[in-house]
C-alpha positions in Angstrom: 0.2 0.1 0.3 3.0 2.4 0.7 4.5 1.7 -2.7 1.1 2.3 -4.3 1.1 5.9 -2.8 4.4 6.5 -3.1 3.9 5.8 -7.4 0.8 7.8 -7.2 2.5 11.0 -5.9 5.5 10.3 -8.4 2.6 10.2 -11.1 0.9 13.2 -10.2 3.9 15.5 -9.9 4.7 13.9 -13.2 1.0 14.6 -14.7 1.6 18.6 -13.3 4.4 18.6 -16.1 3.7 16.9 -18.8 -0.2 17.1 -18.7 -1.5 18.5 -22.1 -1.9 22.3 -21.2 -5.6 23.8 -21.1 -6.4 27.2 -22.2 -8.2 29.2 -19.8 -10.3 32.6 -20.8 -9.6 35.3 -18.8 -12.6 37.0 -17.4 -11.8 39.2 -14.4 -10.3 42.5 -13.8 -6.3 43.7 -13.4 -4.6 40.8 -10.9 -2.1 43.3 -8.5 0.0 40.2 -8.2 1.3 40.4 -11.6 5.2 39.7 -12.2 7.7 41.1 -14.4 11.1 42.2 -14.8 13.7 43.7 -16.5 17.5 43.8 -15.8 20.8 45.2 -17.9 22.4 42.4 -19.9 22.2 41.3 -24.1 22.3 38.6 -26.5 21.3 37.5 -29.9 18.8 35.2 -31.5 15.7 35.0 -33.8 12.3 35.1 -33.2 8.9 36.1 -34.4 8.0 39.6 -34.4 4.6 42.0 -35.8 5.1 45.2 -37.3 3.4 48.4 -37.0 1.9 50.1 -40.3 4.1 53.8 -40.7 3.2 56.6 -42.4 4.5 57.9 -45.8 7.0 60.4 -45.6 9.5 62.4 -48.0 12.2 61.0 -46.0 14.9 58.4 -47.0 18.4 56.6 -45.6 21.4 58.1 -46.8 22.4 58.3 -50.4 26.0 56.6 -50.8 26.0 58.3 -54.3 25.7 61.5 -53.3 28.4 64.0 -51.3 26.8 67.3 -49.7 29.4 70.3 -48.9 28.4 73.8 -47.4 31.1 76.3 -48.1 31.3 80.3 -48.7 31.1 81.2 -52.2 34.3 82.2 -53.9 34.5 85.9 -54.7 37.0 87.1 -57.5 37.5 90.2 -59.3 37.4 90.9 -62.6 39.4 93.2 -65.0 36.6 96.2 -64.1 37.2 96.0 -60.6 33.6 94.2 -59.6 33.5 91.4 -57.5 32.3 88.5 -59.1 30.6 85.4 -56.9 31.3 82.2 -58.5 29.6 78.7 -57.8 32.6 76.9 -57.5 34.1 76.1 -53.9 37.2 75.1 -55.0 38.2 78.1 -57.5 41.3 80.0 -57.3 40.9 83.5 -58.8 43.5 84.2 -61.7 43.8 88.2 -61.6 43.7 89.0 -58.0 42.9 87.6 -54.8 40.6 84.7 -54.0 38.1 85.3 -50.9 35.0 84.3 -49.9 31.8 86.0 -49.9 30.8 87.8 -47.1 27.6 86.5 -45.3 25.9 87.6 -42.1 22.6 87.3 -40.1 20.7 89.2 -37.5 21.3 88.0 -34.0 19.3 84.7 -33.1 19.7 83.2 -36.5 22.0 80.5 -37.6 24.1 81.4 -40.8 24.4 78.6 -43.5 27.2 78.6 -46.3 26.1 78.1 -49.7 25.1 74.3 -50.6 27.1 72.4 -53.0 26.7 68.6 -54.5 28.6 65.9 -56.1 27.8 62.9 -57.6 29.2 59.6 -58.3 31.2 59.6 -61.7 32.9 56.2 -62.8 33.9 58.8 -66.0 36.3 60.6 -63.7 39.7 59.5 -62.4 38.2 60.7 -58.9 34.7 59.1 -59.1 33.1 61.9 -58.5 31.5 64.8 -60.3 32.6 68.3 -59.8 30.9 70.1 -57.3 27.5 71.7 -58.2 25.8 74.8 -56.5 22.6 73.9 -55.3 21.5 76.5 -53.0 23.3 80.2 -51.6 23.8 80.9 -48.2 21.0 81.8 -46.2 19.6 82.6 -42.3 17.8 80.4 -40.2 16.1 81.3 -37.2 17.2 79.1 -34.1 13.9 78.5 -32.4 12.1 77.6 -35.7 14.3 75.1 -36.7 14.3 73.8 -33.6 10.3 73.9 -33.6 10.2 72.6 -37.1 13.0 70.1 -35.9 10.5 68.6 -33.3 7.9 68.1 -35.4 9.3 66.4 -38.1 11.0 63.7 -35.8 7.3 63.1 -34.3 6.4 62.6 -38.5 9.1 60.6 -39.6 8.9 57.3 -40.9 10.7 55.3 -38.4 10.7 51.7 -38.4 9.2 50.1 -35.4 11.4 48.4 -33.4 10.8 44.4 -34.0 9.1 43.2 -30.9 10.6 39.3 -30.3 8.0 37.1 -28.0 8.3 33.1 -27.6 8.6 32.2 -31.3 6.6 28.7 -30.3 3.4 31.0 -29.3 2.4 29.5 -26.4 3.2 30.1 -22.8 2.5 28.7 -19.2 0.8 30.5 -16.7 3.6 31.5 -13.7 6.5 31.0 -15.9 8.4 33.6 -18.1 7.2 35.3 -20.9 10.7 36.5 -22.6 10.4 39.4 -24.4 12.8 41.4 -26.3 13.7 43.8 -29.1 17.2 46.0 -30.2 19.1 49.0 -29.8 19.7 49.9 -33.3 19.6 53.2 -34.5 18.1 54.8 -37.8 19.3 57.5 -40.2 16.9 59.7 -42.6 17.4 62.7 -44.6 14.6 65.2 -44.7 13.9 68.8 -45.5 13.5 71.1 -42.9 12.4 75.0 -43.3 13.8 74.5 -47.1 17.3 72.4 -45.5 18.0 69.3 -46.2 19.1 67.7 -43.0 20.2 64.1 -41.6 18.3 63.0 -38.7 20.0 60.0 -36.8 17.0 58.3 -34.2 18.1 56.1 -31.7 15.5 54.2 -29.2 16.0 55.0 -25.6 13.1 53.5 -23.8 11.0 50.2 -24.2 7.0 50.2 -23.0 5.9 46.5 -23.2 1.9 46.1 -22.7 1.1 42.5 -22.1 -2.8 43.4 -22.6 -4.1 41.7 -19.4 -4.8 44.6 -17.5 -1.7 44.9 -15.9 0.7 48.3 -15.8 2.9 48.0 -18.5 6.6 47.3 -18.1 8.6 50.2 -19.0 12.6 49.6 -19.4 15.8 51.0 -21.1 16.9 47.4 -21.3 16.3 46.0 -24.9 16.4 42.5 -23.3 17.9 39.1 -24.2 16.4 35.8 -25.3 16.0 32.6 -23.3 18.2 31.4 -21.3 20.1 34.8 -20.9 16.7 36.9 -20.5 17.0 40.2 -18.9 13.3 41.4 -19.6 10.4 39.0 -19.2 6.5 39.0 -17.4 4.6 36.3 -15.7 1.0 36.5 -17.0 -1.4 35.0 -13.8 -4.6 33.6 -15.9 -4.5 32.0 -18.9 -5.8 33.4 -22.5 -5.1 35.0 -25.3 -3.0 38.2 -25.7 -1.3 40.5 -28.2 1.8 42.2 -26.7 2.5 45.6 -27.9 5.8 46.9 -27.5 6.1 51.1 -27.5 9.6 52.2 -28.5 10.7 56.1 -27.1 13.1 57.4 -30.0 15.5 60.5 -29.6 17.4 62.3 -32.2 20.3 64.2 -33.3 20.3 66.2 -36.5 22.8 67.3 -39.2 22.4 70.1 -41.5 23.4 69.0 -44.9 27.5 69.8 -45.9 28.1 70.7 -42.1 30.2 68.5 -39.7 28.0 69.4 -36.7 25.7 67.2 -35.1 22.7 68.8 -32.6 20.1 67.6 -30.3 16.5 67.5 -32.1 14.2 68.7 -29.3 11.7 66.3 -28.4 11.1 62.5 -28.5 9.1 60.3 -31.1 7.0 56.8 -30.5 6.8 53.9 -32.7 4.5 50.8 -31.8 5.0 47.0 -33.0 2.5 44.6 -31.8 3.4 40.8 -31.5 1.3 37.6 -30.8 -1.3 36.9 -29.6 0.5 34.9 -27.8 -1.6 31.7 -26.0 -1.3 31.5 -22.1 -2.2 28.0 -21.1 -2.8 26.9 -17.2 -1.4 23.2 -16.5 -3.9 21.3 -14.2 -2.7 18.1 -12.2 -4.8 14.5 -11.8 -4.2 11.6 -10.3 -4.3 8.3 -11.9 -4.0 4.9 -10.8 -1.6 3.9 -13.5 1.4 4.9 -15.3 1.4 7.6 -18.3 1.8 6.4 -21.6 
């Protein structure tokens, strides 16, 4: 009899782990005992991800076939003693000194030199065309530029961060649901107040919503895949849940043709939805014989 009870206990323990899980629908409210954690670390692996729709905008990635440059226009004095501005930034005057065209702006405005562009040209020894004049020197109001950049950042077609969830599509109640994403930056080119600019955006905060009524999990850690996970969540009830990742981005900008990067005011967000994820509850059953 004692041996039979021991066998029953062993079988029951095995059944708790091996029994086919059954989905349990969630019809209750928020559970205050929901568990989640995020800690620092990182690794790589593949997993499934969903992507949110992005708006159509006239912004592109960096063009590797075009070089940009800002430089003061060259001024030469002709035979009549008249100063003549030229559109070649590398031109050397033949009849007198070469000097830059003067350009100044009112207080509070930023001066931008003339803009030049060159494109790839395989017929030339350098592989590039001559510099072509695109725009004259101009003045940009700094507050206006900052405000326009903040608006542009929120409207750029940033690709949503990938939301990686358990690749088999299901997890167990009270066990880690491992999630992770990437820290990949994005570089886009656009036009702000008539000036071409390059914007480099990077993710700084990740907000995971597990759709079960709990508070979102907010972290700066992109997470790592199992078994080295650093961001995870434990469902307390069975059900089927989509998982939503909201990524917060900040950015720096560079006016095309300059060497200086400056911060863009404000931030932008993208949203990714993955799943739905099935959450199961395992139930134990006593049996009077071995499981087959």
